C-alpha positions in Angstrom: 88.1 109.6 139.6 90.5 107.0 139.0 87.2 104.2 138.9 85.8 106.9 136.5 88.6 106.2 134.4 88.5 102.1 134.9 84.8 102.8 133.5 85.2 104.8 130.3 88.0 102.1 129.7 86.1 98.7 130.4 83.5 100.0 128.0 85.8 101.6 126.0 86.9 97.5 125.3 84.3 96.1 125.4 82.2 98.3 122.2 85.5 97.3 121.0 85.0 93.4 121.9 81.6 93.7 120.8 82.2 95.4 117.4 84.7 92.2 116.2 84.4 89.8 113.8 86.8 91.1 111.1 85.6 91.5 107.6 86.1 93.1 104.4 84.6 96.7 105.7 86.4 96.6 109.0 87.8 100.1 109.6 90.7 99.8 111.6 91.2 96.1 110.2 90.3 93.8 107.6 90.6 89.7 107.1 89.8 86.0 109.5 92.3 87.9 111.8 88.9 89.4 114.1 89.7 92.3 114.5 88.9 95.2 116.3 87.1 98.4 115.1 88.7 101.7 116.6 89.0 104.8 115.5 92.6 106.4 114.6 93.8 108.1 117.8 93.6 105.0 119.6 96.2 103.6 121.9 94.5 99.6 121.9 93.6 97.9 118.8 92.5 94.4 119.1 93.6 91.1 116.8 92.5 88.3 116.9 91.8 87.0 121.1 94.8 89.9 122.2 94.3 93.1 123.1 97.6 95.6 122.3 98.0 99.1 124.1 100.2 101.3 124.1 102.3 104.0 126.3 105.5 106.5 125.9 108.4 103.2 125.6 105.9 99.9 125.9 103.2 97.7 123.4 101.8 95.9 125.7 100.0 92.5 124.3 96.6 91.3 127.4 94.5 87.2 125.9 91.4 87.9 125.9 89.8 84.5 124.9 88.1 85.0 127.5 86.5 88.4 127.7 85.3 88.9 131.6 89.0 87.7 132.6 91.8 89.3 130.2 94.8 89.0 131.4 98.6 90.5 130.4 100.9 87.6 128.0 103.1 90.0 127.0 105.5 93.5 126.9 107.6 95.1 123.9 109.7 97.9 124.0 109.0 100.8 121.6 110.5 104.0 120.6 109.3 106.4 123.5 107.2 108.9 121.3 104.4 106.2 120.2 100.8 108.2 120.2 98.6 106.0 118.6 98.0 102.1 117.6 96.2 100.6 114.4 96.1 97.0 113.6 95.3 95.9 110.0 95.5 92.0 108.5 99.0 90.6 109.9 100.9 94.0 111.2 100.4 96.8 113.9 100.8 100.5 112.8 102.4 102.8 115.9 102.2 106.4 115.7 104.8 108.2 117.3 106.2 112.2 116.9 108.8 111.0 114.7 107.4 108.4 111.9 105.3 105.4 111.3 106.0 101.9 112.9 105.3 98.6 111.5 104.7 96.1 113.2 104.9 92.0 112.1 101.9 90.8 114.8 101.8 86.9 113.1 103.4 85.6 115.6 100.5 87.5 118.1 102.6 87.2 121.5 105.3 88.3 120.1 104.7 91.7 117.6 108.3 93.0 115.8 109.2 96.3 114.5 109.8 95.2 110.4 109.9 98.8 108.8 109.8 102.8 109.2 108.9 105.5 107.8 110.4 108.8 109.4 108.8 112.3 109.5 109.6 115.3 110.7 108.4 116.5 115.4 104.0 116.3 114.9 101.1 114.3 116.6 100.9 111.0 114.1 97.4 109.1 113.9 97.6 106.2 110.5 95.3 104.4 108.9 95.7 101.7 107.0 93.2 100.3 103.6 94.9 97.4 101.3 98.9 98.3 100.4 97.8 102.7 101.0 98.5 103.9 105.5 97.5 107.2 106.0 98.5 109.6 107.6 97.8 112.7 109.6 100.4 115.3 110.7 99.3 118.1 113.2 101.3 120.7 114.7 99.0 121.1 118.4 100.3 122.2 121.3 100.4 117.8 122.8 103.3 117.0 120.4 107.0 117.2 121.6 107.5 120.3 119.2 105.3 123.5 117.3 107.1 121.7 114.1 104.2 123.9 111.6 103.3 120.6 109.6 99.8 120.0 109.7 99.2 117.7 106.1 97.6 114.5 105.6 100.4 111.6 104.1 100.0 108.9 102.3 102.8 105.9 102.4 103.3 102.9 99.8 103.2 99.9 102.0 103.2 97.3 99.6 106.4 96.5 101.1 106.2 96.6 104.7 109.6 97.1 105.6 110.4 99.9 102.9 107.5 102.0 103.4 107.5 104.6 101.1 106.1 108.0 101.1 103.5 108.9 97.3 101.4 111.9 98.3 101.8 114.8 100.5 98.0 116.9 100.5 98.2 120.1 102.3 95.7 120.7 105.4 94.4 123.5 108.5 94.9 121.4 111.6 94.2 117.7 110.5 93.7 115.3 113.9 91.4 111.9 113.8 90.8 110.2 110.2 89.1 106.5 108.8 88.7 104.8 105.5 87.2 102.1 104.6 86.8 99.4 102.3 86.0 100.6 99.5 89.2 103.4 99.9 86.4 106.6 101.0 88.5 108.7 103.2 87.4 110.6 105.6 89.7 113.0 107.3 88.3 114.8 111.2 90.6 118.7 109.8 89.6 121.7 112.5 88.0 124.1 111.8 87.9 123.6 108.0 85.6 120.3 108.6 84.5 117.1 108.3 86.5 116.0 105.0 85.4 113.2 102.7 88.2 112.6 99.6 87.5 108.8 97.6 90.7 107.4 96.8 92.5 106.2 93.5 95.3 104.0 93.1 97.3 103.1 89.1 100.4 102.0 88.5 102.3 105.0 86.1 102.5 103.6 82.4 105.7 104.9 81.9 107.9 104.4 84.9 105.6 102.0 86.7 105.2 103.6 90.0 102.3 103.5 92.0 100.3 107.3 92.0 97.2 107.9 94.0 94.9 110.7 93.7 92.4 112.0 96.1 88.6 113.2 94.9 87.1 115.5 96.9 83.2 114.1 97.3 81.3 116.8 98.7 82.3 119.8 99.9 84.0 120.2 103.8 81.4 120.0 106.7 82.1 123.4 108.7 79.2 122.5 111.0 80.5 118.7 112.5 83.2 119.7 115.5 85.1 116.6 114.7 88.4 115.0 117.0 88.5 110.8 115.6 86.2 108.5 113.6 85.2 105.4 112.5 83.6 103.9 109.3 82.3 101.1 109.3 79.3 99.3 106.9 78.1 103.3 105.1 77.9 104.6 108.8 80.6 107.6 110.0 80.8 107.1 113.7 81.8 110.9 114.5 83.6 111.9 118.5 84.8 115.0 119.7 85.0 115.9 123.7 81.2 116.3 123.2 79.6 113.7 122.0 79.2 111.4 119.4 77.8 111.8 115.9 76.2 109.0 113.4 76.1 110.1 109.8 74.4 107.4 107.0 77.2 108.0 104.1 75.4 105.3 101.2 74.8 108.8 99.3 76.5 111.2 99.1 76.1 114.2 100.7 76.4 113.3 103.8 72.3 112.5 106.1 73.0 112.8 110.6 70.9 110.2 111.8 72.0 111.1 115.8 73.9 112.7 117.7 74.1 111.7 121.5 76.4 113.8 124.4 
């Protein structure tokens, strides 16, 4: 079992390394930092020549400038309840049972916590596009407490030291999610299916406050068993515990291209 786990881990990391190179269409990052394209439920992310991993109380940084010879370079303490890790531009977004933690990674081997958004105890993957963060809260059995929360929350992270809640949308049982460079948001929502939204951000004329709206782009895909996903260059890679489905979203409605058991 340990050998199989090692092989699967190396394979997953290799796939992320092959996907490096940044670009505006990145599912997990943009700009010129060479951010990897990981799913929202992942506990590791690539940024530049570094691999970042999190467990319950630590973030570990590995140098992968030579992919065949990665080696550890640093370890940073993180809150004990962290679950997921997402890299975007100069920041690392850590999802935890108690909230979202934002780390400045400009000094790549010394990421520093600069901001936090606190929510009720719940499972908590997070993805980012521009100055918006999208977080799903799920009251599943793997969470520390059954909080009763099943929601999608949208945060304003224009000032990463003071993230602000913009909108809360009720969900059925959300898990993984992803957003592409054009602001198309995908959410795995349990028995309610795969949901697809167009995201619009604007400033309110009277108050100058940031507002955000979601427009469903098609009916939820109830036949798609969805645990996590990665949107990348108009192709959606959807995973669950049985298979990976590859879906074209160049046009609405979405079209499934293939399935890998």
